[in-house]
N, C-alpha and C positions, 0 to 999 in steps of 0.2 A: 853162222852162230853168234850165240851172244850169253856170256856168262852170268849167271845169278846167282849169288848168294842168299839163304835165307834159314830163318832156323823154324827145322820142323820137330814139335813133341820136345822141344829141349835142346836140340843137337844141332850144328849148322853145319849147313852143307854149303857147298859150291861146285856148280855142274855149266857144263854149255848144253845148251837146248836152243833148237828151234825156234825162233821169234813168234812163231805160231802155236807153239808148245800148251796146249789147256795144262792147268794148273791140276787138274784130274788126273792127266796121264802121266803128267811128272811125276806126281805123290806115288803114282801105280806099278808105274816100268821102271821110274828111276830111282825110285826109294822103294818098292816093296811096301810101302801103305795102302793094302788092297782090303782092310778095312772102311776105305773111302770108297764109293763105288760109281760105277755108270750107269744110268739108269734109264734114262731116255735120251741125254744127249743135244736136247732142247730145251733145260734149264726149266721145265717144267715138274720134275718128279721130288725135286730138293732131295736125291738117294745120295748126293756128293756133296752134300753139305759139310764145311769145314768151317772152322773158325780163325779169320785172319785179323791178325791184331785183335782178339778178341772179340771182333763181332762175326754172325755168321755170315757165310755167303755160301753160292754155288759154286763149284769147282772148274763146273763146267762152263761158267761164264770167265772165268779170270785168268788171263795169260800167267805161264809161268815168272816171262819179265816182268808181270804186271808185281808179283810177290815179291819181287829180289829185294832186299834190305827189311823186310818184315815177319813177324813169327806168326808161322801159320800150327795152328792142334788141330791134329786128327784125330777118329776114335782112340787109334789107339796110343794116343798119347794125354789119356785124360786117368787111366788106373795111374794109384799111387803105393809103393809098396807093396801088391799085393792087392791091396786095397781100389775096389771100386769107386767111382767117382759117384754121389748119393744122387744125381740123376739114371745113372749107370746103374745103380741099387735097387733104384725107383723104379725103374722099367723091367727091372730081374722081377722083383715083389709084386708086381701090379702085373704081371704076366702081358705089357704089351707089344707083345709082336706075336708075331705067327710061322712067315717063314723068314723074316729076319733082315728082308732087303733094302726094307726102307728105315730100320731100325736105327744104324749109325745115322744118317742125314735126320732123325726127327731127334735123337737123343742131343747132337751140335745145336741146334735149331732151341731146345729147348735150353738150355747149357745160356743160350744168347738171352732166350725172351726171361728165363728166371733173373738174370744180369740187369734187365732195365726196368723188371717188374717184379719184385721179390715174391710178394702175393699175389699172384692172377686171379682171376675169376674163372669161371670155366667158359664163359664166352672170349675172354681175353686168351685166354691158353687157346681155342679152337682159331681165334684172329691170327694170333702170334703163327700159329702152326700152318696157315692154309698154303703158304707156296710148298709143303711138303705132304705127299701123295700115299696113303697106305691104300691098297689093293684086299688085304686081308681080312683088318682088326677091327672096321664100323669107327674107330675113333676111339672109345667108350675108353678101354684100358690107358691107350695113350694119355688120357687126358687125366686120369686117377693118378697114372706115375707123376707127371708134372705135378701136379696136387700134393702127393705126398714128398717129391722131391722139395718141395716149396715147404711143405711143414715141416719134415726131415734138417732142411740149411738152418731155416726160423730155430727150431729145440737147438740144433748145432752152435749157433750164435749164441742164444742165452744161455749156455753153459759156459 
């Protein structure tokens, strides 16, 4: 067993883990962060995407020991004081989900995309989210949601 200490959604955790434990399994099984879902176990779908030090990563490709000393943000850590994160709000308003399975990963990847490119074009959004798969929506409303979040973030910064 190896001891890891990391900050997840603003809280610090220190736990013993098997060195081979994937971050997604640590988050779900030891911390109860079940919003981070396991979609494929092969890093193809992106449903398990979280932010590691602010950058999106597929948590099925990161070992918990690699996250030692780092900050992880999951879908559960986005809302503040009962208010949805602007990207969560945009997904809600744009009906950017159907079954919802891919939604946490899509939202987390979208946040990182908007961090690096606050005003992406439709093509840049599609390319930025190409590592996240949705089997239900056809992506149109997801792209609309990211555009809406970008606009809302710009308006909020201008205020």
